[in-house]
Structure formats: C-alpha cells, structure tokens
N, C-alpha and C positions, 0 to 999 in steps of 0.2 A: 808783253812788257819785258824788254830785253836789257839785261844788265851784265856787268862783269864785277866780281867781288873777290875778296881774299878768303876769309873764313877758315874752317877746319881743313886739315890735310887728309884727303881721302883719295880714292882711286878713280873718281868720276871725271869725265871730260866736261860735263855740264849737269846741273841739277834744275829742277822745275817744281812748280806748285800750281794747283788750281786755286780758285778762290777758297779761302779757309774760313769764311764767315759761316756760322751755323744757321744763318737765315737765308741762304741761297735755296732756291727752289730745288726740291729733291731730284727732279728729273734732270735739271741742268747740272747738278752735282754729279750724278751718275754718268752722264754723258761726258763731262769734263774728265773724269777718271778714266773712262774707256778710251778717250782720245789720247790721253797721256800713256796709258798702257800700250796702245798701238804704236805710238811714237817711240817709246822706249825700245820695243822689239825691232822696229824699223831702223832705228839708229844703230843698234848693234849688228843687225843682219846686213844692212845695206852700206853702212859707213864705218863700222868698227869702233863706234864711240860708246862708252859705258855711261849710262845716265841713271838718275835716281831722284827721289823727292828731295827738295831743298831742305837743308837743316845744318846742324852743327853737333859735334860730339860734346856732350855735357854730362856732368854728374849731378843728379838732383834727388830730392826726396820723392819716394814713390811707394805706394802700398799695393800697386798692381790693379787697383779698381778704377783708376781714372782720377782719383783725388790725391792731392799732395799729402804726405804723411811725414812724421818726424824721423822715421826709420823704416827700411834701410835706405841708404843712398845708393842709387843705381846709375851706372854709366850707360848712356844710350844716345840715340840720334833724335834730336828735337827740332821741330819746325819753328817758324818765327812768330807770327801774329795774326789774329783774326779780324782786327779792327778795319773799318771801312776807309780809314785814311790812306791805307795802302791800296793803290788804284785797282789792282786785280780783285781784291776783296770787295771794294765798292762797286766796281763795274758789273760784277755778276749779280748784284741786287737789282739790276735792270733786266734780269731774266735772259742774259746772254753769256756765252762761254768767255772766260778770261783766263789767261795763262801767264805765269811768271817764268822767265828763263834766266838762269844764272851761269855764266861762264866764269872761269877762274884765272886770276892773275898769275898763278904759278904755272899755268900752261902758256907756251909761247904765243905771241900775238897771232901768227898764222893759224895755230891750232885753235885758238879761241874763235877766230872768224869762221873757220871751217866747221867747228862744232855747232856754233849758233846758226849758221846758214843751213846746215843739215837738219837741225831741229825744226826750224821754221818750215822747211820744205816737207818734212815728215808730217808735221801737224796739218799743213795745207792739204797734203795728199790724203790724210785721214779724214779731214772735213769733206773732201770730194767723195770719198768712198762712203761716208755716212751722211751724205747731203740730205736725203729724205728724213732720216732720223733727227738731224740737226734742226731742220725746219719744223718738224712735228713737235719736237721737244720744246723749242722756243715758243711755238704757238700755244701749246698746252700750259706752259708757265704763265704766259700772258693771260690766258683764260682763267687760270686759277686765281690770279690777283684781281681780276675784274668780276668774278662771280659773286653771287649774292651771299654765299657762305664765306666768311672771312678766313684768310690764312692767319697764322699766328706768328708772333715775333718772340725770339728767344733772347734772354739776357742772363746776367750772372754766369758768364762764359768762362770755361776752363778747358784745359787739355783733355782730349778724349783718351780712352784707355790705350795703352801701348800695344803694338803688334810685335811679335818676335820675327825679325827678318834678317837675312844676311846683308851686311853693309861693308863696302870695300874700304878698309882702313889703309891710308896711303902715307907717303913720306915725301920730303922735299930735300934737295940739296940747297945749302945756304951759300950764296956767292957774296963775299965781302965787298964793301964799297972800295972802288979804286978809280983814280983819275977823275974824280968828281962825279962818278956814277954811284947811285944809291945801292945799298945792300938789296939783294934779290933772293927770293925763294923760288926754286925751280922744281917742277914736278919730277918725281923719281919713281920709275916703275909704274905698274898698273894697280897696285894695292893688293891687299890680302883680305878675303872675305871673313867677317866675324859676325856671328849671330848675336843680336842684341835687341833690347827694346827700341822700337821705332815709334815715335809720337809725331804723327803727320796730320792730325785733325783736331778740331775743337768741338765741344758740346755745350749746349745751353742747359743750365741746371733748372731754369724756370722759363715758362713760356706763357704768353698772354695773347688772346685773339685780338687782331686789329679792330679798331672801332669802325663805325660807319665813316667818320671823318675826324679831322683835327680842326680846331678853331683857335685863332689868335685874335682876341678882341682889339688889341692895340699893336698891330705888327710894325716893327721897325723896318725901314726901307732895306736895310742890309739883310734882314731875314728873308724878305720877299725875293731879293736878288739872288741869294744863295739857293733858295728852293728852285728857282727857275734855271739857275746854272746847272743844277743836278738833274734837270729834266723832269722835275716834279710839277704836275699841273696844279695850279691854284688860282683862286679868284677872290676878289673883294665882294662882300655882300652889298647889294645896292639898296637894301632897306633893312630896318630892324627885324629881328626874327626871334623865335623861341626854340629851344632845343633842350633835350635831356643830356646832361654832360657829367662827366667825372672830372674831379680836380685832384691834383697831387699836392698834398700838404707837405711842405718842406720843413723837416726837423733840424737839418744840419747841412751846411755847405762846407765841403772839404776841398783842400787844394794840396796835391802831393808836394812833398818837400823838393823834389827834383823837377825842374821844368822840362818840357819836351821841345827840343830845338828852339829854346828861348821863349817858349809859350807856357804860361801857367794854366793848366787845365782845371776845370771845375767838376766836382763830383757831388751830386745831390743825394741826400739820405732822407727818406720820408715814407709816406703811406698814402694810399688812395682813399678818398672819402666816398661815401655813398652817392650814387647818381642823384642829381637834382635838376629841376627845371631852371634854366637860366636864359636871360635875355642876351642875345648877340647883337650888338649895335651895328648900324650901317658902317661899312668899311672893314668889318671883321674879315680877316684872311681865312678862307675856307679851303681845306685840302682834303679832297675825297680820298679815302684809303683804297677804294676799289678802282685802281688805275694800274697801268703796267709798272710804274715806279713806286707802287705802294710799299714794298719792302724798303726801298731806299728812303721813302718819306718817313717811315718808322724809325730808321736809323738816325735821321736828322732830328726828329721831333719828340720821340719818347724820352721821358726824364730818366729812365733806367738804362737807356742806351749808353754804351761807353765810348761813343764817338759822335755825339750829337752836336747840334748847334749850341746847346747849353754847355757841353764839354769845352767848346771853343769860345765861350763867353759871349756869344751873340745875344743870348737871352738873360745874361746875368743882371743887367740893370733893371729888368722887368720882373725878376724873381725875388719876391719878398717872402711872406708866409706861405705863398702858393706859387706853384709853377705856372707860367703864363699861357701854356698851351692846354686847351681843354680837349678831352676825348668825347666826341659826340656819339651817342648811342643810337 
C-alpha cells in the first residue's frame, strides 16, 4: 500500500508498517516483521536509504507498562492505528502479508520515487528469498482458522508497551511562497539519532474464542453484500433449524462526538447472555467461523469489534435490546 505523506520531520527517506491488527495470525505477523527487517537492511546497504517503522513524534501520557497514565508525559515515536478500515490491517486478517509504505513530501519528487521503487524491489527480493517460508506460513495460518480448535479474537485494543530504540530526528528548510508557488518544506540533512520510546504495535486486553458460526436471522441485503465483498463465505439456510446460541444484550448505544470522514460511528455497550437453544428460520444468514477469512468475519460481525458492520451502521436498524448477530456454539 504505497503512499506519500507529510508528518513529522525525521531523517528517514521512507517509513513502513506491517498490519497492526492484534488479530493477525502470529506466524503472518512474525513473517511480516522479518521481511521488513530484511528490507530495512537491504535499503541501507544497497541503496543508501534510511528507513524505519511509520509513526510520528508525539508527547503522550505513559506509565511504561503499555497502559496510558496521567503522569509522566513522554516524548516518543508513535505508530498510527490498528483498525481494519486501514487496508493493510484488514488485508492481513485474510492470512496474507500486507505492508504499508510511506514516502515523504519533504523529500524531492525524484527521491520519493527512488525510495519507493527501491523499497518495493527489496520487499520482492525478500519474498523470493523466503518463498518457501512465505507459502508454509500462509498455509499454516489458513489451517489454523479452519481447524476444529477455534482461534480467538481480541478486542479492547490499546498500544503495546514501548521499546527504547534510536530514531533519526530530522529538520527541514522552509521555502516561502513566491510567484504563485506554495510554501514548501524541504528535507535538511540526514537526521540525528535520539533514543526514545517507540510504540509500533497494539495489544488486545481481552480475547474470546471464535464461535462455531455466526447467524443473522433477518439479514439485510447490504450486510450479505459486504460479507461477500470482504471474501467471507456465507449462505442462507434453506430450512428452519435449531442451534445453541449466545446473544449480546445491548445496554447502551454510543456515538462519538466527532464523525470520522463525515460518518457517525456506532459503539455498543452490553454483555453476553447465557447460551440458549434458538430457532434459526429459513433464510438465516450462516457464516462459518472455520474458514480462511474467519478472522476477518469476526472483525465484521463481533459486537465488541471496533471496526465492524455495526460500527458502520449496517446493523443499527436491527439492533434493539439485542445485537442481531448470534454466536452459534
């Protein structure tokens, strides 16, 4: 996923990130990090480009344990977001490697192109060198999500504990606007290393095993369409059936004060009821959790997921005292 951004002034020609979702298969996460470490070394050795994990200089509250605290405020290097709406995070839930690349607008255009091209080539060369490992890791991730023993899904996500690492602190020259041209910021020097807390991962504070399946007794066409667009296998039941299911009782519907890109997200607060036998009528949408995209299905369907179909209001009309998606045991 190739970008150019502005952001903090540092000494890197390009920054990168793997999927930051804490629900990525552990093997895929380890492989992604190994490929990026290889690419970082190859970029410096073969092309003279300095690279690092994507982030920005920020001063935040931190107690050093991975949980925000009121004191002290710490200056560090912080990554961006874990939610599946960012395609690199979402794509990796399909058990495949996904990488974000960020070139910088304060580097001249030719330099941005050269750094991005070199990064792509270094990654591809790394994939070739690790081709057997890549295929084995992806196959193992697929097997894990389709096995009889369910994988789990993490929610209540926050930043992982910081690492102390050297970060290149850079500077820019400011070129004032002239003759109709806008003001520009131009990279100045190669930066100076400064050791600081680096937060480049997220962790889930709670985890829950995936169910046997999810069931939507009255699925809206838009829900079915979105599931299939995301590669999630689903089907409508051709006859009434019985199943032991969990229901999520909704205590509160919350909407953040600030919309996201013009969209008002929905957050559900509630609790799980004890499993009970329920009738699933003909036409109920059935989504088996034991499929390659099972993690992605969880991101779309779990009421505690922070980037679900519910978050994006596809299920809001059907959500009354209970969430309309049942967890089938």
